[in-house]
C-alpha positions as CSV (number, residue, x, y, z in Angstrom):
1,A,183.5,189.2,97.6
2,T,184.8,188.6,94.1
3,A,188.2,188.2,92.5
4,S,189.2,187.6,88.9
5,S,191.9,185.5,87.3
6,S,192.9,184.5,83.8
7,S,195.3,182.2,81.9
8,S,195.7,181.3,78.2
9,S,196.4,178.0,76.6
10,S,199.9,177.3,75.3
11,D,198.7,174.7,72.9
12,D,197.5,176.3,69.7
13,D,195.6,173.1,68.7
14,D,193.6,173.3,71.9
15,D,192.8,177.0,71.6
16,D,189.1,177.4,71.0
17,G,189.3,181.2,70.8
18,S,188.5,181.7,74.5
19,D,190.6,182.0,77.6
20,D,190.1,180.7,81.1
21,N,189.0,184.0,82.6
22,A,187.0,183.3,85.7
23,I,185.4,185.2,88.6
24,I,185.6,183.7,92.1
25,S,182.6,184.4,94.2
26,V,182.4,184.0,98.0
27,Y,179.0,183.3,99.5
28,P,177.8,182.3,102.9
29,A,178.0,178.5,103.1
30,K,174.9,176.4,102.9
31,F,176.1,173.7,105.3
32,K,175.6,173.9,109.1
33,G,177.8,173.0,112.0
34,G,181.4,173.9,112.9
35,K,182.6,177.3,113.8
36,G,181.1,180.1,111.9
37,P,181.1,182.2,109.8
38,N,181.0,179.7,107.0
39,V,181.8,180.6,103.3
40,R,181.4,178.9,100.0
41,C,184.0,179.8,97.3
42,I,183.0,179.0,93.7
43,Q,184.8,179.6,90.5
44,V,182.5,181.0,87.8
45,K,183.4,180.9,84.1
46,D,183.0,184.0,81.8
47,N,179.8,182.5,80.5
48,G,178.3,182.9,84.0
49,K,178.0,179.1,84.6
50,E,179.6,177.7,87.7
51,E,182.2,175.0,87.2
52,E,180.8,171.5,87.8
53,E,182.1,170.4,91.1
54,E,182.5,166.9,89.8
55,E,185.0,168.0,87.2
56,E,188.6,167.3,87.8
57,N,190.4,170.1,89.5
58,A,187.1,171.9,90.2
59,R,187.6,174.9,92.3
60,A,184.8,175.1,94.8
61,L,185.2,175.0,98.6
62,E,183.0,175.3,101.6
63,I,185.0,176.3,104.7
64,N,184.0,177.3,108.2
65,N,185.6,179.8,110.7
66,V,186.3,182.3,108.0
67,D,186.1,185.5,109.9
68,S,188.5,187.8,108.1
69,V,189.5,189.1,104.6
70,E,193.0,187.6,105.1
71,K,191.4,184.1,105.4
72,V,189.4,184.6,102.3
73,Y,192.5,185.7,100.5
74,R,194.4,182.7,101.7
75,I,191.6,180.3,100.5
76,L,191.6,181.8,97.1
77,T,195.3,182.0,96.5
78,K,196.7,179.0,98.5
79,Y,193.9,176.5,98.4
80,M,192.2,177.4,95.1
81,G,195.3,178.4,93.3
82,I,193.8,181.7,92.0
83,E,196.4,184.0,90.6
84,G,196.2,187.8,90.0
85,I,194.4,188.8,93.1
86,D,195.8,192.1,94.2
87,P,197.1,192.2,97.8
88,L,196.3,195.9,97.9
89,A,192.6,194.9,97.4
90,R,192.9,192.5,100.3
91,D,194.4,195.2,102.6
92,C,192.0,197.8,101.5
93,L,188.9,195.6,102.1
94,K,190.3,194.4,105.4
95,H,190.5,198.0,106.8
96,N,187.2,199.0,105.2
97,Y,185.4,196.1,106.8
98,K,187.0,196.9,110.2
99,G,185.9,200.5,109.8
100,N,182.3,199.4,109.0
101,S,182.3,197.1,112.1
102,H,183.6,200.0,114.3
103,L,181.0,202.4,112.9
104,E,178.2,199.9,113.5
105,K,179.3,199.7,117.2
106,G,179.5,203.5,117.5
107,E,183.3,203.4,117.8
108,I,183.7,206.5,115.6
109,S,187.4,207.2,116.1
110,D,188.4,203.6,115.4
111,A,186.2,203.6,112.3
112,I,187.9,206.8,111.0
113,L,191.3,205.3,111.7
114,S,190.4,202.1,109.8
115,Y,189.1,204.1,106.8
116,D,192.3,206.1,106.8
117,K,194.3,202.9,106.6
118,A,192.1,201.6,103.8
119,I,192.6,204.8,101.7
120,A,196.3,204.7,102.4
121,T,196.6,201.4,100.5
122,N,195.9,203.5,97.3
123,Y,193.6,200.8,96.0
124,T,191.5,203.2,93.8
125,P,188.5,201.0,92.8
126,Y,187.1,201.3,96.4
127,E,188.2,204.8,97.1
128,G,184.8,206.4,96.5
129,I,183.0,204.0,98.8
130,I,185.5,204.3,101.5
131,L,185.4,208.1,101.3
132,L,181.6,207.9,101.6
133,M,181.8,205.7,104.7
134,R,184.5,208.0,106.3
135,S,182.2,210.9,105.6
136,T,179.4,209.2,107.4
137,A,181.8,208.6,110.4
138,Y,182.8,212.2,110.5
139,L,179.2,213.3,110.4
140,R,178.4,211.1,113.4
141,R,181.5,212.5,115.2
142,A,180.1,216.0,114.4
143,F,176.7,215.1,115.9
144,N,178.4,213.9,119.0
145,H,180.3,217.2,119.3
146,Q,177.0,219.0,118.7
147,S,175.4,217.2,121.6
148,A,178.3,218.1,123.9
149,L,178.1,221.7,122.6
150,R,174.4,222.0,123.6
151,D,175.3,220.7,127.1
152,V,178.0,223.3,127.5
153,V,175.7,226.1,126.2
154,S,172.9,225.0,128.5
155,D,175.4,225.0,131.4
156,L,176.6,228.4,130.3
157,A,173.1,229.8,130.3
158,T,172.6,228.9,134.0
159,T,176.1,230.2,135.0
160,V,176.0,233.6,133.4
161,P,173.6,235.9,135.2
162,E,171.4,238.5,133.5
163,S,173.8,241.4,133.8
164,D,171.1,244.1,133.4
165,A,169.5,242.9,136.6
166,V,172.3,241.3,138.7
167,I,175.1,243.8,138.4
168,P,173.1,246.9,139.5
169,T,171.7,245.0,142.4
170,L,175.1,244.0,143.6
171,Y,176.3,247.5,143.2
172,R,173.5,248.9,145.4
173,I,174.1,246.2,148.0
174,G,177.8,247.1,148.1
175,W,177.0,250.8,148.2
176,K,174.7,250.5,151.2
177,N,176.9,247.9,153.0
178,P,180.5,248.9,152.6
179,T,181.6,246.0,154.7
180,L,180.2,243.5,152.1
181,A,181.8,245.3,149.1
182,G,185.0,243.3,149.2
183,A,183.3,240.0,149.4
184,I,180.9,241.0,146.6
185,C,183.7,242.1,144.4
186,K,185.6,238.8,145.1
187,R,182.5,236.8,144.2
188,V,182.0,238.7,141.0
189,I,185.6,238.1,140.0
190,Q,185.2,234.3,140.7
191,D,182.0,234.2,138.7
192,C,183.7,236.0,135.8
193,R,186.5,233.4,135.7
194,V,183.9,230.5,135.7
195,Q,182.0,232.2,132.9
196,D,185.2,232.8,130.9
197,K,186.0,229.1,131.2
198,K,182.5,228.2,130.0
199,F,182.8,230.5,127.0
200,Q,186.2,228.9,126.1
201,Q,184.5,225.4,126.4
202,T,181.8,226.6,124.1
203,K,184.3,227.9,121.5
204,Y,186.3,224.7,121.7
205,R,183.3,222.4,121.3
206,H,181.9,224.5,118.4
207,G,185.3,224.3,116.7
208,L,185.4,220.5,117.0
209,Y,181.9,220.3,115.6
210,E,182.8,222.4,112.5
211,Y,186.1,220.6,112.0
212,A,184.3,217.2,111.8
213,L,181.8,218.7,109.4
214,L,184.5,220.1,107.1
215,H,186.0,216.6,106.9
216,A,182.6,215.0,106.2
217,A,182.0,217.6,103.4
218,Q,185.4,217.1,101.9
219,D,185.1,213.3,101.7
220,S,181.5,213.3,100.5
221,L,182.2,215.9,97.8
222,R,185.1,213.8,96.5
223,A,182.9,210.8,96.6
224,T,180.4,212.4,94.2
225,E,183.3,212.9,91.7
226,L,184.3,209.2,92.0
227,L,180.7,207.9,92.1
228,P,178.6,210.3,90.0
229,D,175.9,207.7,89.5
230,Y,175.6,206.7,93.2
231,A,172.8,208.7,94.9
232,K,174.1,208.1,98.4
233,A,177.2,210.1,97.6
234,W,175.1,213.1,96.6
235,L,172.8,212.6,99.6
236,R,175.8,212.5,102.0
237,A,177.3,215.6,100.4
238,G,173.9,217.4,100.8
239,D,173.8,216.4,104.5
240,S,177.3,217.7,105.2
241,L,176.7,221.0,103.4
242,A,173.4,221.5,105.2
243,E,175.1,221.1,108.6
244,L,177.7,223.6,107.5
245,R,174.9,226.0,106.7
246,K,175.8,226.0,103.0
247,L,172.1,225.8,102.3
248,K,171.9,226.7,98.6
249,E,174.7,224.2,97.8
250,S,173.0,221.6,99.9
251,V,169.8,221.9,98.0
252,Q,171.7,221.5,94.7
253,Y,173.2,218.2,95.9
254,Y,169.9,216.9,97.2
255,E,168.3,217.7,93.9
256,R,171.1,215.9,92.1
257,A,170.5,212.9,94.4
258,V,166.9,212.9,93.3
259,E,167.9,213.0,89.7
260,V,170.1,209.9,90.2
261,D,167.5,208.1,92.3
262,P,163.9,209.4,91.8
263,T,162.7,207.2,94.7
264,L,164.3,209.8,97.1
265,T,161.8,212.4,96.0
266,D,159.3,212.0,98.8
267,T,162.1,211.8,101.4
268,L,164.0,214.9,100.2
269,A,161.2,217.2,99.1
270,P,160.3,218.4,102.7
271,I,164.0,218.7,103.6
272,I,164.7,220.8,100.5
273,E,161.7,223.0,101.4
274,R,162.9,223.4,105.0
275,L,166.4,224.4,103.8
276,Q,165.0,227.0,101.5
277,E,162.9,228.5,104.3
278,S,166.1,228.5,106.5
279,Q,167.9,230.4,103.8
280,E,165.3,233.1,103.8
281,F,165.7,233.4,107.6
282,L,169.5,233.7,107.2
283,N,169.1,236.4,104.6
284,K,166.9,238.4,107.0
285,A,169.2,237.9,109.9
286,R,172.2,239.1,108.0
287,A,170.2,242.1,106.8
288,N,169.5,242.9,110.4
289,G,173.2,243.0,111.3
290,W,173.7,239.5,112.8
291,S,177.4,238.5,112.5
292,E,178.3,235.2,110.8
293,D,179.8,233.8,114.0
294,T,176.7,234.5,116.0
295,L,174.5,233.0,113.3
296,R,176.6,229.8,113.0
297,L,176.7,229.2,116.8
298,A,173.0,229.9,117.2
299,L,172.0,227.6,114.4
300,D,174.5,224.8,115.3
301,V,173.2,224.7,118.9
302,A,169.6,224.8,117.8
303,G,170.2,222.1,115.1
């Protein structure tokens, strides 16, 4: 973590044409023992040289049990006397780090909530990174919904009978055995209600999946505007658009990611090729009369 501060001399005779601009860097501490995590805070002059710790009023501290952004902020402002550190930066980083911790643990909803709070601070220097992380969280939420969607569809497939075979058979049984007709009709009605419930669950899960994807795409696309030279932003946008079946657009964002970071070429080349093949399949399916809703559901379940 870094913070900057500056002050100017009030004595013209002592003014050497430079100010006391400094950057405060926070590192893991080198000493051992005590409650961790340990940090080392060192003030660095503009020339890049650390202040000599032997100098009078040298600002360098090694402290243990520093487990939050608030504690780092208190060290810099209260104990090191650094001025000009924006409290909004403190609050933004606090929520961002909490979001990262939740995301690492798989606590998706808590992660998204923390990122929401970080963005709500309106601390713009970190907005792009936070949007990128929130996009990642929404993508993971979408994948969770996709997994649940597949389970519902699989259950639906076992619940819904093959109507071409089952319905005529039941009709013949009822025709030949009138005493069973009432029970058969009642059973068919019950099965229809169960099937309708399964269809509603499928629709609900699919809606949740697409809703999360739309949020992921919105955040990642905005991140590319704020971080145009950051390949991961373009990569995440490509991921989101690919999941939304915006295949042509996804390829464009992947190609941009490769332009920004050529080391991604080997990773993305087969993905781009697969997306282009999928686009050809979609074009043929549409030409054969498949509806957009049917296509989206089929592809989203298949993955």
